[in-house]
PAPARO-817847 format. One record per residue (C-alpha): residue number from 1; residue in three letters; x, y, z. Coordinates in nm, 3 decimals. Example, Ala and Ser with C-alpha at 12.3 -4.5 7.8 and 13.67 -1.06 7.14 Angstrom:
REM PAPARO-817847
REC / num / residu / x / y / z
REC / 1 / ALA / 1.230 / -0.450 / 0.780 $
REC / 2 / SER / 1.367 / -0.106 / 0.714 $
This chain:
REM PAPARO-817847
REC / num / residu / x / y / z
REC / 1 / MET / 0.008 / 0.002 / 0.040 $
REC / 2 / ALA / 0.113 / 0.351 / -0.083 $
REC / 3 / GLU / 0.171 / 0.634 / 0.115 $
REC / 4 / VAL / 0.071 / 0.942 / -0.040 $
REC / 5 / ARG / 0.064 / 1.335 / 0.090 $
REC / 6 / GLN / -0.037 / 1.534 / -0.208 $
REC / 7 / GLU / -0.431 / 1.531 / -0.350 $
REC / 8 / ARG / -0.479 / 1.446 / -0.724 $
REC / 9 / ALA / -0.857 / 1.418 / -0.755 $
REC / 10 / VAL / -0.976 / 1.250 / -1.078 $
REC / 11 / GLY / -1.196 / 1.417 / -1.278 $
REC / 12 / GLU / -1.191 / 1.404 / -1.528 $
REC / 13 / ALA / -0.687 / -0.166 / -1.131 $
REC / 14 / SER / -0.159 / -1.458 / -0.933 $
REC / 15 / VAL / -0.417 / -1.332 / -1.250 $
REC / 16 / SER / -0.186 / -1.314 / -1.520 $
REC / 17 / ARG / -0.234 / -1.388 / -1.923 $
REC / 18 / PRO / 0.025 / -1.620 / -2.064 $
REC / 19 / THR / 0.129 / -1.349 / -2.318 $
REC / 20 / SER / 0.432 / -1.145 / -2.359 $
REC / 21 / ALA / 0.358 / -0.766 / -2.261 $
REC / 22 / VAL / 0.539 / -0.629 / -2.620 $
REC / 23 / GLY / 0.283 / -0.365 / -2.732 $
REC / 24 / THR / 0.033 / -0.432 / -2.481 $
REC / 25 / THR / -0.150 / -0.254 / -2.215 $
REC / 26 / VAL / -0.029 / -0.359 / -1.876 $
REC / 27 / ILE / -0.296 / -0.340 / -1.615 $
REC / 28 / ILE / -0.112 / -0.438 / -1.256 $
REC / 29 / GLY / -0.316 / -0.432 / -0.932 $
REC / 30 / CYS / -0.119 / -0.441 / -0.625 $
REC / 31 / GLY / -0.245 / -0.510 / -0.211 $
REC / 32 / ASN / -0.282 / -0.783 / 0.037 $
REC / 33 / LEU / -0.570 / -0.981 / -0.022 $
REC / 34 / LEU / -0.593 / -1.029 / 0.316 $
REC / 35 / ARG / -0.585 / -0.678 / 0.455 $
REC / 36 / GLY / -0.912 / -0.497 / 0.418 $
REC / 37 / ASP / -0.969 / -0.260 / 0.159 $
REC / 38 / ASP / -0.568 / -0.270 / 0.052 $
REC / 39 / ALA / -0.706 / -0.616 / -0.169 $
REC / 40 / ILE / -0.876 / -0.335 / -0.402 $
REC / 41 / GLY / -0.618 / -0.371 / -0.644 $
REC / 42 / PRO / -0.589 / -0.753 / -0.663 $
REC / 43 / LEU / -0.960 / -0.776 / -0.673 $
REC / 44 / LEU / -1.042 / -0.511 / -0.874 $
REC / 45 / ILE / -0.779 / -0.771 / -1.131 $
REC / 46 / ARG / -1.010 / -1.050 / -1.097 $
REC / 47 / GLU / -1.340 / -0.873 / -1.179 $
REC / 48 / LEU / -1.163 / -0.731 / -1.518 $
REC / 49 / PHE / -1.014 / -1.153 / -1.617 $
REC / 50 / GLU / -1.359 / -1.236 / -1.566 $
REC / 51 / GLU / -1.463 / -0.981 / -1.817 $
REC / 52 / GLY / -1.218 / -1.138 / -2.072 $
REC / 53 / TYR / -1.030 / -0.884 / -2.286 $
REC / 54 / GLY / -0.800 / -0.957 / -2.620 $
REC / 55 / ASP / -0.430 / -1.029 / -2.628 $
REC / 56 / SER / -0.398 / -0.673 / -2.611 $
REC / 57 / VAL / -0.472 / -0.655 / -2.236 $
REC / 58 / VAL / -0.258 / -0.846 / -2.012 $
REC / 59 / LEU / -0.366 / -0.857 / -1.630 $
REC / 60 / VAL / -0.115 / -0.927 / -1.348 $
REC / 61 / ASP / -0.210 / -0.946 / -1.006 $
REC / 62 / GLY / 0.089 / -0.782 / -0.871 $
REC / 63 / GLY / -0.055 / -0.908 / -0.478 $
REC / 64 / THR / 0.240 / -0.749 / -0.222 $
REC / 65 / ALA / 0.489 / -0.858 / -0.504 $
REC / 66 / GLY / 0.781 / -0.583 / -0.576 $
REC / 67 / MET / 1.093 / -0.655 / -0.860 $
REC / 68 / ASP / 0.883 / -0.878 / -1.021 $
REC / 69 / ILE / 0.649 / -0.584 / -1.142 $
REC / 70 / ALA / 0.926 / -0.433 / -1.319 $
REC / 71 / PHE / 1.044 / -0.712 / -1.545 $
REC / 72 / LYS / 0.626 / -0.782 / -1.608 $
REC / 73 / MET / 0.685 / -0.440 / -1.763 $
REC / 74 / ARG / 0.929 / -0.507 / -2.054 $
REC / 75 / GLY / 0.777 / -0.391 / -2.358 $
REC / 76 / ALA / 0.463 / -0.312 / -2.277 $
REC / 77 / SER / 0.316 / 0.077 / -2.484 $
REC / 78 / LYS / 0.084 / 0.165 / -2.179 $
REC / 79 / VAL / 0.087 / 0.009 / -1.830 $
REC / 80 / ILE / -0.166 / 0.107 / -1.559 $
REC / 81 / MET / -0.098 / 0.032 / -1.169 $
REC / 82 / VAL / -0.416 / 0.019 / -0.916 $
REC / 83 / ASP / -0.309 / -0.007 / -0.524 $
REC / 84 / ALA / -0.474 / 0.131 / -0.223 $
REC / 85 / CYS / -0.288 / 0.460 / 0.000 $
REC / 86 / ARG / -0.329 / 0.657 / 0.295 $
REC / 87 / THR / -0.413 / 1.014 / 0.260 $
REC / 88 / ASP / -0.560 / 1.264 / 0.435 $
REC / 89 / ALA / -0.835 / 1.250 / 0.187 $
REC / 90 / PRO / -1.258 / 1.098 / 0.280 $
REC / 91 / PRO / -1.203 / 0.702 / 0.172 $
REC / 92 / GLY / -1.292 / 0.594 / -0.158 $
REC / 93 / THR / -1.145 / 0.918 / -0.345 $
REC / 94 / VAL / -0.952 / 0.803 / -0.645 $
REC / 95 / TYR / -0.614 / 0.993 / -0.772 $
REC / 96 / ARG / -0.425 / 0.949 / -1.052 $
REC / 97 / VAL / -0.080 / 0.998 / -1.035 $
REC / 98 / PRO / 0.148 / 1.035 / -1.342 $
REC / 99 / GLY / 0.448 / 0.761 / -1.373 $
REC / 100 / GLN / 0.702 / 1.000 / -1.424 $
REC / 101 / GLU / 0.642 / 1.156 / -1.079 $
REC / 102 / LEU / 0.726 / 0.805 / -0.887 $
REC / 103 / GLU / 1.021 / 0.693 / -1.142 $
REC / 104 / HIS / 1.299 / 0.898 / -0.912 $
REC / 105 / LEU / 1.506 / 0.563 / -0.785 $
REC / 106 / PRO / 1.617 / 0.548 / -0.483 $
REC / 107 / ASP / 1.980 / 0.488 / -0.362 $
REC / 108 / VAL / 1.994 / 0.120 / -0.447 $
REC / 109 / ARG / 2.192 / 0.009 / -0.148 $
REC / 110 / SER / 1.866 / 0.073 / 0.060 $
REC / 111 / PHE / 1.643 / -0.178 / -0.161 $
REC / 112 / GLN / 1.568 / -0.448 / 0.036 $
REC / 113 / SER / 1.388 / -0.788 / -0.063 $
REC / 114 / HIS / 1.101 / -0.766 / 0.170 $
REC / 115 / THR / 1.058 / -0.435 / 0.182 $
REC / 116 / PHE / 1.076 / -0.369 / -0.211 $
REC / 117 / ARG / 0.718 / -0.239 / -0.297 $
REC / 118 / TRP / 0.547 / -0.190 / -0.691 $
REC / 119 / ASP / 0.697 / 0.191 / -0.653 $
REC / 120 / HIS / 1.039 / 0.066 / -0.614 $
REC / 121 / ALA / 0.979 / -0.121 / -0.937 $
REC / 122 / LEU / 0.869 / 0.156 / -1.097 $
REC / 123 / ALA / 1.161 / 0.323 / -1.020 $
REC / 124 / PHE / 1.358 / 0.040 / -1.086 $
REC / 125 / ALA / 1.264 / -0.053 / -1.423 $
REC / 126 / ARG / 1.308 / 0.294 / -1.532 $
REC / 127 / TRP / 1.646 / 0.261 / -1.406 $
REC / 128 / LEU / 1.696 / -0.111 / -1.584 $
REC / 129 / LEU / 1.489 / -0.104 / -1.877 $
REC / 130 / ASP / 1.618 / 0.018 / -2.212 $
REC / 131 / ASP / 1.421 / 0.335 / -2.390 $
REC / 132 / GLY / 1.252 / 0.092 / -2.659 $
REC / 133 / GLU / 1.127 / -0.179 / -2.350 $
REC / 134 / TYR / 1.016 / 0.088 / -2.086 $
REC / 135 / PRO / 0.649 / 0.189 / -2.163 $
REC / 136 / THR / 0.569 / 0.473 / -2.334 $
REC / 137 / GLU / 0.273 / 0.553 / -2.066 $
REC / 138 / VAL / 0.267 / 0.479 / -1.697 $
REC / 139 / GLY / -0.061 / 0.551 / -1.474 $
REC / 140 / VAL / -0.085 / 0.493 / -1.165 $
REC / 141 / TYR / -0.442 / 0.475 / -1.028 $
REC / 142 / LEU / -0.463 / 0.526 / -0.623 $
REC / 143 / VAL / -0.750 / 0.465 / -0.391 $
REC / 144 / ALA / -0.775 / 0.612 / -0.072 $
REC / 145 / VAL / -0.886 / 0.389 / 0.227 $
REC / 146 / ASP / -0.893 / 0.310 / 0.621 $
REC / 147 / GLU / -1.033 / -0.017 / 0.660 $
REC / 148 / LEU / -0.741 / -0.232 / 0.673 $
REC / 149 / GLY / -0.764 / -0.527 / 0.928 $
REC / 150 / PHE / -0.701 / -0.850 / 0.891 $
REC / 151 / GLY / -0.953 / -1.053 / 0.720 $
REC / 152 / ASP / -1.160 / -0.810 / 0.657 $
REC / 153 / GLU / -1.386 / -0.770 / 0.363 $
REC / 154 / LEU / -1.361 / -0.455 / 0.100 $
REC / 155 / SER / -1.540 / -0.221 / 0.243 $
REC / 156 / THR / -1.887 / -0.049 / 0.119 $
REC / 157 / ARG / -1.671 / 0.276 / 0.011 $
REC / 158 / ALA / -1.391 / 0.053 / -0.102 $
REC / 159 / ARG / -1.647 / -0.093 / -0.313 $
REC / 160 / ARG / -1.771 / 0.219 / -0.480 $
REC / 161 / ALA / -1.445 / 0.304 / -0.567 $
REC / 162 / MET / -1.371 / -0.006 / -0.745 $
REC / 163 / ALA / -1.638 / -0.007 / -0.960 $
REC / 164 / GLN / -1.612 / 0.358 / -1.099 $
REC / 165 / LEU / -1.231 / 0.312 / -1.108 $
REC / 166 / LYS / -1.289 / 0.015 / -1.372 $
REC / 167 / LEU / -1.526 / 0.248 / -1.534 $
REC / 168 / LEU / -1.225 / 0.482 / -1.574 $
REC / 169 / ILE / -0.945 / 0.227 / -1.685 $
REC / 170 / LYS / -1.213 / 0.065 / -1.974 $
REC / 171 / ARG / -1.178 / 0.480 / -2.105 $
REC / 172 / GLU / -0.849 / 0.463 / -2.056 $
REC / 173 / ILE / -0.772 / 0.174 / -2.229 $
REC / 174 / GLY / -1.046 / 0.235 / -2.540 $
REC / 175 / VAL / -1.284 / -0.057 / -2.543 $
REC / 176 / VAL / -1.552 / 0.146 / -2.477 $
REC / 177 / GLU / -1.702 / 0.525 / -2.592 $
REC / 178 / ASP / -1.828 / 0.730 / -2.360 $
REC / 179 / VAL / -2.191 / 0.795 / -2.344 $
REC / 180 / THR / -2.462 / 1.019 / -2.179 $
REC / 181 / ALA / -2.855 / 0.923 / -2.132 $
REC / 182 / SER / -3.115 / 1.127 / -1.958 $
REC / 183 / LEU / -3.299 / 0.993 / -1.607 $
REC / 184 / SER / -3.619 / 1.143 / -1.568 $
REC / 185 / ALA / -3.749 / 1.221 / -1.193 $
REC / 186 / SER / -3.986 / 0.937 / -1.186 $
REC / 187 / GLY / -3.700 / 0.681 / -1.290 $
REC / 188 / CYS / -3.715 / 0.612 / -1.663 $
REC / 189 / LEU / -3.365 / 0.599 / -1.794 $
REC / 190 / HIS / -3.386 / 0.735 / -2.214 $
REC / 191 / LEU / -3.184 / 0.586 / -2.433 $
REC / 192 / PRO / -3.084 / 0.713 / -2.765 $
REC / 193 / LEU / -3.174 / 0.406 / -3.027 $
REC / 194 / ARG / -2.806 / 0.371 / -3.126 $
REC / 195 / LEU / -2.718 / 0.261 / -2.794 $
REC / 196 / THR / -2.956 / -0.009 / -2.800 $
REC / 197 / THR / -2.804 / -0.251 / -3.112 $
REC / 198 / ILE / -2.615 / -0.534 / -3.070 $
REC / 199 / ALA / -2.441 / -0.660 / -3.400 $
REC / 200 / ASP / -2.714 / -0.496 / -3.586 $
REC / 201 / ARG / -3.013 / -0.667 / -3.391 $
REC / 202 / ARG / -3.164 / -0.409 / -3.143 $
REC / 203 / ALA / -3.247 / -0.510 / -2.766 $
REC / 204 / VAL / -3.603 / -0.529 / -2.722 $
REC / 205 / SER / -3.539 / -0.584 / -2.355 $
REC / 206 / VAL / -3.217 / -0.557 / -2.055 $
REC / 207 / GLY / -3.138 / -0.614 / -1.774 $
REC / 208 / ALA / -3.050 / -0.437 / -1.526 $
REC / 209 / ARG / -2.802 / -0.351 / -1.140 $
REC / 210 / LEU / -2.689 / -0.112 / -0.936 $
REC / 211 / GLU / -2.442 / -0.198 / -0.720 $
REC / 212 / TYR / -2.189 / 0.076 / -0.561 $
REC / 213 / GLY / -2.290 / 0.346 / -0.744 $
REC / 214 / VAL / -2.267 / 0.180 / -1.099 $
REC / 215 / LEU / -2.525 / 0.140 / -1.284 $
REC / 216 / ASP / -2.489 / -0.144 / -1.543 $
REC / 217 / LEU / -2.742 / -0.233 / -1.814 $
REC / 218 / PHE / -2.735 / -0.538 / -1.989 $
REC / 219 / LEU / -2.900 / -0.540 / -2.360 $
REC / 220 / LEU / -3.101 / -0.838 / -2.448 $
REC / 221 / VAL / -3.236 / -0.942 / -2.771 $
REC / 222 / GLY / -3.494 / -1.205 / -2.896 $
REC / 223 / GLU / -3.724 / -1.366 / -2.634 $
REC / 224 / VAL / -3.567 / -1.285 / -2.331 $
REC / 225 / ALA / -3.734 / -1.164 / -2.014 $
REC / 226 / GLY / -3.634 / -0.812 / -1.922 $
REC / 227 / ARG / -3.752 / -0.501 / -1.876 $
REC / 228 / PRO / -3.875 / -0.404 / -2.197 $
REC / 229 / LEU / -3.697 / -0.150 / -2.382 $
REC / 230 / LYS / -4.040 / 0.135 / -2.536 $
REC / 231 / VAL / -4.058 / 0.366 / -2.754 $
REC / 232 / ILE / -4.113 / 0.714 / -2.607 $
REC / 233 / ASP / -4.034 / 0.961 / -2.866 $
REC / 234 / SER / -4.018 / 0.995 / -3.237 $
REC / 235 / ASP / -3.678 / 1.046 / -3.279 $
REC / 236 / GLY / -3.701 / 0.671 / -3.163 $
REC / 237 / THR / -3.527 / 0.708 / -2.806 $
REC / 238 / LEU / -3.613 / 0.417 / -2.590 $
REC / 239 / GLY / -3.652 / 0.398 / -2.217 $
REC / 240 / VAL / -3.673 / 0.187 / -1.965 $
REC / 241 / GLU / -3.797 / 0.208 / -1.630 $
REC / 242 / LEU / -3.559 / 0.158 / -1.333 $
REC / 243 / GLY / -3.811 / 0.365 / -1.072 $
REC / 244 / ASP / -3.744 / 0.053 / -0.875 $
REC / 245 / LEU / -3.336 / 0.084 / -0.846 $
REC / 246 / VAL / -3.326 / 0.462 / -0.846 $
REC / 247 / GLY / -3.559 / 0.543 / -0.684 $
REC / 248 / VAL / -3.766 / 0.857 / -0.769 $
REC / 249 / ARG / -3.553 / 1.250 / -0.773 $
REC / 250 / HIS / -3.654 / 1.579 / -0.839 $
REC / 251 / GLU / -3.588 / 1.673 / -1.141 $
REC / 252 / GLN / -3.446 / 1.499 / -1.449 $
REC / 253 / THR / -3.066 / 1.398 / -1.470 $
REC / 254 / THR / -2.786 / 1.310 / -1.712 $
REC / 255 / LEU / -2.596 / 1.032 / -1.681 $
REC / 256 / SER / -2.260 / 0.967 / -1.804 $
REC / 257 / GLY / -2.093 / 0.652 / -1.844 $
REC / 258 / ILE / -1.926 / 0.382 / -2.161 $
REC / 259 / ASN / -2.152 / 0.159 / -2.375 $
REC / 260 / ASP / -1.891 / -0.178 / -2.385 $
REC / 261 / ARG / -2.028 / -0.288 / -2.728 $
REC / 262 / GLU / -1.792 / -0.623 / -2.738 $
REC / 263 / ARG / -2.029 / -0.687 / -2.421 $
REC / 264 / GLY / -2.369 / -0.550 / -2.531 $
REC / 265 / SER / -2.370 / -0.344 / -2.186 $
REC / 266 / LEU / -2.429 / -0.025 / -2.085 $
REC / 267 / HIS / -2.266 / 0.180 / -1.764 $
REC / 268 / PHE / -2.369 / 0.510 / -1.581 $
REC / 269 / VAL / -2.215 / 0.681 / -1.246 $
REC / 270 / VAL / -2.499 / 0.724 / -1.055 $
REC / 271 / GLU / -2.479 / 0.939 / -0.727 $
REC / 272 / GLY / -2.720 / 0.957 / -0.468 $
REC / 273 / GLU / -2.893 / 0.762 / -0.149 $
REC / 274 / HIS / -3.020 / 0.495 / -0.385 $
REC / 275 / ALA / -2.692 / 0.406 / -0.524 $
REC / 276 / GLY / -2.609 / 0.120 / -0.364 $
REC / 277 / ALA / -2.970 / -0.103 / -0.466 $
REC / 278 / SER / -2.928 / -0.378 / -0.627 $
REC / 279 / GLY / -3.177 / -0.537 / -0.957 $
REC / 280 / ASP / -3.197 / -0.819 / -1.174 $
REC / 281 / ARG / -2.879 / -1.069 / -1.268 $
REC / 282 / PRO / -2.966 / -1.149 / -1.616 $
């Protein structure tokens, strides 16, 4: 786990694929699975692994390893690292730190194998690898945490941060497109027609789930049970009722999210008291 002193709010994550890192994006999750919220990095990697990505993305559970991480980076075009951190910001705050800010190598004589962390590995890789082997871009996502008891599960705040961090990473590696949708005060989500097609087939319903501040919609085609998509506008806008998940709001809201065409799903960040509810599980 890293120690962070400066604040860098993000406004605007052993599982490893058996493939070379050359020319790929490598995502490394660091942390201790046995220490509560410190597990956020490895757990994020496992979730991404279950979703499945092509050979252009290599997923690495860095655990509490140190020096080995430097060699995992060799030849990658881009590296994204994820870890928990201690900071004065509220737990769940997400930072993105450019890798070059962490590449300053301490005195090599000060390194010891049992205290060699991922941030040492980043500096070590900068020193060790040739320019052609060191990644063109390195970014580090850090999540502020405070629940680190041995044997504890991930806290709700850490899970919310991890769910939203997953969207940030998907944006960064370019496997999705940014989208917006309108949510009415009564809880009807309005979706442009183009967002409801899978391989040129229009979805007729969706499965919906709201967990830890992220609304997941899974597009369903054919005779599949789900929440029906209904035409609500002459321009072809479709609507789906989600009031039981998102609750009644005071006014119409615009939601920002991503469209994962490859997996036929949409994902939106939802703020508010109902953002921890759950729903359908297709």
